[in-house]
PAPA-787123 format. One line per 2 residues: number of its first residue (from 1); for each residue z, x, y of C-alpha. Coordinates in Angstrom, 2 decimals, m for minus. Each point is the difference from the previous one (the first is absolute). Layout:
NUM = Z,X,Y | ...
This chain:
1 = 0.00,0.00,0.00 | m1.03,1.45,3.36
3 = 2.86,m0.48,2.44 | m0.59,m0.32,3.74
5 = 1.25,2.87,2.14 | 2.39,m2.01,2.17
7 = 3.48,0.65,1.33 | 2.02,m3.20,0.39
9 = 1.77,1.28,3.12 | m3.35,0.55,1.71
11 = m1.35,m3.38,m1.09 | 3.02,m1.79,1.44
13 = m0.72,1.40,3.45 | m2.97,m2.34,0.46
15 = 0.35,m3.77,0.48 | m0.02,m1.64,m3.43
17 = 1.53,m2.62,m2.21 | 1.76,0.49,m3.31
19 = 1.42,m1.86,m2.94 | 3.40,0.04,1.73
21 = m1.35,m1.58,3.17 | m1.96,m2.64,m1.96
23 = 3.03,m0.82,m2.13 | 2.25,m0.26,3.05
25 = m2.40,m2.44,1.67 | m0.76,m2.11,m3.07
27 = 3.21,0.03,m2.01 | 2.94,1.09,2.14
29 = m0.03,m0.94,3.69 | m2.82,m0.25,2.52
31 = 2.42,0.59,2.88 | 1.20,3.18,m1.70
33 = m3.65,1.01,m0.34 | m0.51,m0.57,3.73
35 = 3.01,2.08,1.01 | m0.71,2.83,m2.43
37 = m3.77,0.32,m0.05 | m1.13,m1.46,3.35
39 = 2.85,0.82,2.37 | 0.98,3.02,m2.15
41 = 3.70,m0.54,0.66 | 2.46,2.14,m1.95
43 = 2.70,m1.67,m2.08 | 3.55,0.31,1.25
45 = 1.15,0.68,m3.55 | m1.69,1.28,m3.15
47 = 1.33,m0.85,m3.45 | 0.76,3.04,m2.13
49 = m2.24,m1.60,m2.64 | m3.03,1.23,1.98
51 = 0.75,3.76,m0.07 | 1.37,m0.40,m3.53
53 = m3.29,m1.49,m1.22 | m2.06,2.59,1.87
55 = 2.00,2.90,m1.45 | m0.23,m1.51,m3.48
57 = m3.77,m0.26,0.31 | m0.19,3.64,1.12
59 = 2.06,1.14,m2.99 | m2.23,m1.97,m2.39
61 = m3.08,1.55,1.64 | 1.39,3.41,m0.95
63 = 0.55,m1.30,m3.52 | m3.58,m1.27,m0.17
65 = m1.43,3.27,1.32 | 1.93,1.91,m2.67
67 = m1.00,m2.48,m2.73 | m3.64,0.41,1.01
69 = 0.42,3.62,m1.11 | 1.63,m1.08,m3.26
71 = 3.55,0.69,1.15 | 3.05,m2.18,0.58
73 = 2.63,0.71,2.65 | 3.64,m0.25,m1.04
75 = 2.29,m2.69,1.35 | 1.86,2.71,1.91
77 = m3.21,1.23,1.65 | m1.08,m3.53,0.89
79 = 3.41,m0.92,1.39 | 0.07,3.16,2.10
81 = m3.47,m0.85,1.35 | 1.14,m3.54,0.80
83 = 3.11,1.27,1.79 | m2.08,2.36,2.14
85 = m2.42,m2.74,1.08 | 2.79,m2.56,0.47
87 = 2.24,2.21,2.13 | m2.96,1.04,2.14
89 = m0.89,m3.66,0.59 | 3.59,m0.83,0.96
91 = 0.21,2.97,2.37 | m3.19,m1.05,1.78
93 = 1.07,m3.61,0.62 | 3.32,m0.90,1.60
95 = m0.65,m3.73,m0.43 | 0.45,m0.06,m3.77
97 = 2.84,m2.27,m1.11 | 1.84,m0.11,m3.34
99 = 1.65,m2.85,m1.82 | 3.78,m0.20,0.18
101 = 1.71,2.79,m1.98 | m3.38,1.58,m0.81
103 = m0.69,3.69,0.67 | m2.95,2.35,m0.25
105 = 1.65,1.77,m2.93 | 0.38,m3.34,m1.82
107 = m3.71,m0.66,0.41 | m0.94,3.47,m1.20
109 = 2.03,m0.63,m3.17 | m1.76,m3.35,m0.41
111 = m3.38,1.64,0.45 | 0.94,2.53,m2.67
113 = 0.70,m2.77,m2.50 | m3.24,m1.73,0.92
115 = m1.99,3.22,m0.37 | 1.63,0.58,m3.38
117 = m1.34,m3.39,m1.11 | m3.44,0.90,1.36
119 = m0.20,3.27,m1.93 | 0.94,m1.77,m3.23
121 = m2.85,m2.48,0.51 | m2.64,2.34,1.46
123 = m3.32,m0.32,m1.85 | m2.74,1.41,2.27
125 = m1.15,3.62,m0.38 | m3.59,0.96,m0.81
127 = m1.29,m3.28,1.38 | 1.20,0.46,3.61
129 = m3.03,0.13,2.29 | 1.67,0.07,3.43
131 = 3.44,m0.08,1.61 | 0.87,m1.31,3.48
133 = m3.66,m0.78,0.69 | m0.70,m1.13,3.60
135 = m2.88,m2.37,0.67 | m1.92,m1.44,2.93
137 = m2.59,m2.75,m0.25 | m1.80,m2.16,2.53
139 = 0.83,m3.64,m0.54 | m3.02,m2.38,0.31
141 = 0.02,m1.75,3.37 | 3.31,1.54,1.10
143 = 0.37,2.22,3.05 | 2.50,2.32,m1.67
145 = m0.18,2.01,m3.23 | 2.38,m0.49,m2.92
147 = 2.17,3.07,m0.65 | 2.50,0.70,m2.75
149 = 1.10,2.27,m2.82 | m0.08,m0.43,m3.77
151 = 3.10,1.38,m1.75 | m1.95,1.05,m3.09
153 = m3.37,m0.63,m1.65 | m0.32,0.39,m3.76
155 = m2.77,m0.22,m2.56 | 0.56,m2.51,m2.79
157 = m2.52,1.74,m2.27 | 0.88,2.42,m2.77
159 = m1.35,3.59,0.18 | m2.52,m0.92,m2.71
161 = m1.53,m3.01,1.76 | m3.61,0.39,1.10
163 = m0.09,m3.24,1.97 | 0.42,m0.41,3.76
165 = 3.51,0.77,1.18 | 2.29,m3.00,0.29
167 = 2.37,0.64,2.91 | 3.43,m1.43,0.73
169 = 1.93,0.27,3.26 | 3.74,0.55,m0.48
171 = 2.54,m0.95,2.64 | 3.66,1.06,m0.20
173 = 2.51,m2.53,1.31 | 3.77,m0.06,0.22
175 = 1.56,m3.45,m0.20 | 3.46,m1.54,0.18
177 = m0.78,m1.89,m3.21 | m2.79,m0.05,m2.56
179 = m3.11,m1.96,0.90 | m0.61,m3.30,m1.80
181 = m3.10,m0.38,m2.13 | m2.97,m1.18,2.03
183 = 1.02,1.60,3.29 | m2.50,2.86,m0.39
185 = m2.85,m2.50,m0.38 | 0.86,m1.54,3.38
187 = 0.71,3.20,1.91 | m2.23,0.70,3.00
189 = 0.26,3.78,m0.34 | m1.88,0.07,m3.30
191 = m2.82,m2.00,1.64 | m0.22,2.22,3.08
193 = 0.14,3.29,m1.89 | m2.45,m0.87,m2.78
195 = m2.35,m1.41,2.67 | 0.20,3.27,1.94
197 = m0.53,2.07,m3.14 | m3.14,m1.91,m0.97
199 = m1.44,0.26,3.52 | 0.74,3.72,0.17
201 = m1.05,1.10,m3.48 | m2.31,m2.80,m1.15
203 = 2.09,m0.58,m3.14 | 2.51,m2.62,m1.01
205 = 3.62,0.90,m0.72 | 2.91,m1.74,m1.65
207 = 3.42,0.11,1.64 | 3.42,0.90,m1.38
209 = 3.34,m0.46,1.74 | 2.73,2.32,m1.30
211 = 3.24,m1.75,1.02 | 3.24,2.02,0.01
213 = 3.17,m2.01,0.63 | 2.77,1.19,2.31
215 = 2.69,m1.32,m2.33 | 3.05,1.61,m1.60
217 = m2.09,0.55,m3.10 | m3.55,0.46,1.36
219 = m2.92,m1.40,m1.96 | m3.72,0.79,0.09
221 = m2.71,m2.53,m0.80 | m3.77,0.09,0.44
223 = m1.93,m3.05,1.16 | m3.78,0.01,m0.51
225 = m2.34,m2.20,1.99 | m3.62,m0.14,1.10
227 = m2.12,m1.64,2.68 | m3.54,m1.39,0.04
229 = m2.74,m0.67,2.55 | 1.45,m3.41,0.84
231 = 3.29,1.66,0.97 | m1.88,2.47,2.21
233 = m2.06,m2.73,1.68 | 3.20,m1.92,0.77
235 = 1.57,3.16,1.44 | m2.97,0.52,2.30
237 = 0.22,m3.60,1.25 | 3.73,0.29,0.64
239 = m0.34,3.26,1.94 | m2.82,m1.32,2.17
241 = 1.85,m3.23,0.74
């Protein structure tokens, strides 16, 4: 798979829309969308869940990069990576708030347990095609491009297959509780990202959510879903409207 030579930080400098902005407008709060994306007002407070999730994604990106080379980082290495990203995020933002009786050290311990669960369930090695893959596509009829980043892209073929590669986009998500069955089939992110992938590479891709729970005993579960041309046509209509 030929990956585009983009840097997400550079792409974000130009006016654009993203899955997050679309989801905020369609599924969360249109007023919040206005304040955040039109007026560009900064929040007075930021939940610690945001830097926690970002640091967790960064740690899993390191895991995926190592796995692409046939290696597997230890829980200690992953937890240390998480702690580095997490503490840096906290130091750069004074508006981060914690829950009552919750500390940064508590969350690092939680992340360690979650990462332990991830390593026990990790299954992708030789089939990893790309990690933290930025993308930019022009959306039909829209004034702004769609920009985002795919956590991981894998091949679902075996090394002995001679047929065209069947791709799958993998997205890592932390969650307070495990997703119910059927949620992945309704999720907007899978539609937006598989749409972008097809426009960029001219090939279809399945989608897999890897959900890791932030519970006392973390659990990992994979949810597979796919989208079709009707889903993409509906997405285009929604965005233009």
